[in-house]
Steps between C-alpha positions, in 0.01 A plus 500: 500500500291340771504637853757262642743567217461875551576465870796272425650770277448758776675284762784407264579865423446609862793295623705523180536871577637426847714201402678704233701693759437381857758219501758665273506858627768393748735400217440836329550683829826338609663388175418801279436792733726386787274666754494411870317218672334744740340689213395171343322400820307826480386410147353172622322679783294696246274198451417484868459875538263523204300202626439669833244738352456477122302171474251630758467837327457335160244262648298790641508681164389183317223433751360853487590696187685334209444165334771265624619388156544862389694594812708187444586608146580859599742387770686268263537778242637738764732227627630450146603865491700463822670179379603676179656779708717263708780465237543879498579521872865534606449557872391211728319746730292629210437145380353419841225757449437392142464137606281599794260677264516199267411267788218733605350436159583128476427352843127592501457326165559160662189539717308670219572211263349264758193722538449521123540124458270405789231742383511371143490136606215553747304691237557204269353274770802276556666368815799728559681258734498238226549724197730781619816305601555352150467856367733650761768240426568684174618797703782287634568376148524864393753570775713203393481593131607856586801375699610272219437766234725750674763232559503360145518852355794573734322799655571414867763772540354751253219753493324281245315315775312817595397567140367144474299555819374840380389359164310218670337751739378711204349194332328396824383852574325527165371143517343570841241729339364202306441289814148432636363802689545501876294797619503657846251339737500757781390822332260629769689548828284525810757640738829689514687170534326368189568823313870467571495136390622375839225248564726210394717567808202395711603147407755533781212515749422139410726276712548240228590755233726699733696186588511398135642836392760498780627159395491609137741771610721240668510286187565810292817546703604141420446563129720808516777298667519249218479772231776705658751229590440193282701611197775656713531172691584311182737770376703470821590138415697635203758633747596140575714349218342159566164629378593754230474259206162355596198579281285603796751774580577602144129556435348587839200680349405188308543293816269733689247496215414146610296677768280664235464173309383340826243776540334403173440150636378587848259765375310224323473306828331787688136411413546146636670608821260787571188293446632205700683671786388866513698820536644431848666172411614632163664799671663268754638289217643820351667596828653156546622518140680823591673311783621244245594772250739663745614181672604330176700808402674485839642154434528496120794571271547498120708180503407186694193659657369675192179300540421705811523826308283359222251364755490840669412663169228240437352551846491874433211448257284358778617761752416791271185381321321351799539833676470758223236357267296324769510813714356717222222246444422501873481880509270497196266259679493699825470858372182681403488536117487879547850501650656211306780708341574679829516168685748360247697822542522443876620144442768635266589774749551254784709254296705703251487817708523466878633144485759577235630810678524320835659193342766692311585746778504263798683225312772748405546604862512137619746396230730794571490436875532121516594344166763724344863394547778756562607466137149589384400148392153375588437188710225353288440189709399708801302746287283233341446313827384824663256561217376139529444543875305819430271320254445217748398740779259674260343164409451399863342833594272491195377151589409625847359845424319469165152361564318389190262215433528352153194342344561275203259579215224269394551335164420756233523794743707804410850482642534874530245488781689245709677739730247783487218315673685384809476695823784687672 
């Protein structure tokens, strides 16, 4: 296999593991186990909790002591063990700790997969901004294939979904040891801070990077909102007899999978947008797409206004990719090669860690206080409009506070240098 094919396989399996259970664990939880919603919320918080510290720790280890592809494989193998244990758990409180450990192994692998891919591509002498997005798109394909596999095998409400995920994690864990070597670059620390692997946090001393990471956190909160409430929003329409028979309500997971299909298209557009407009405008486009994502949900319904729900799912691809993929490319261009894995870990920490925890916790408080009717029903119109207003405020502040000069590359110049040469 050539290099690109090898990285495609890695990305496909990376998100196949996650897609095998992330969307369907709710059906298993409520339909089979009949456990409480409060405990289920705790399960989803494990992703944010793990992302607060594990990506940074894994990045430090990869930068200083262990080859990144080996650490990547080890973590997937350990995660496979935890996924295989899940079906044996009969107590939701115990399952919380099992899933937390599983997420501590899985969440760092997202940043590590980026580090391994970028290192291999740079070593091969190619332009990562042009070459990486078509490789990364196969991760989204893997997520979609996993969702459909679990659905077609009727595993949504069974423990089978976790065995599928565990098997894929074992395959990926072993495959990781065949990937191109990504050795540590910072093996001779010159100070106590270097010895502890904390130099990457000095990025916060740079105004541009500090602002970038803070807004990455804000967009991470937006991502958590759509993950937590999108599927539930569609399920609530089933309580109205006028909507029960509609396909969008009978198969809500398939309806929501349009978002992942959209991702595959917008990932391919990233090289054009980054080279033409630069990271600031691309991030602004992402933020405005989040406004549309939430606003269309606010006014859509599965009947006459189904087009709004579909449009919201299509816009999601732009909202997610232009923030997540472009952000990782920007961090790669700004960080010293010696702290590349640690820098990606900080990006992951701010988005899937701090942002996710804040987004899930604060949104729950706001919904309980202002958008929950006496009978317990949720006022979705107000919820989505509030989320849209939040995204709009974030976009306006980012446009004002993030100072970055984009320089379009000369013909034939490397695109991965576009946003690394500009001043703060």
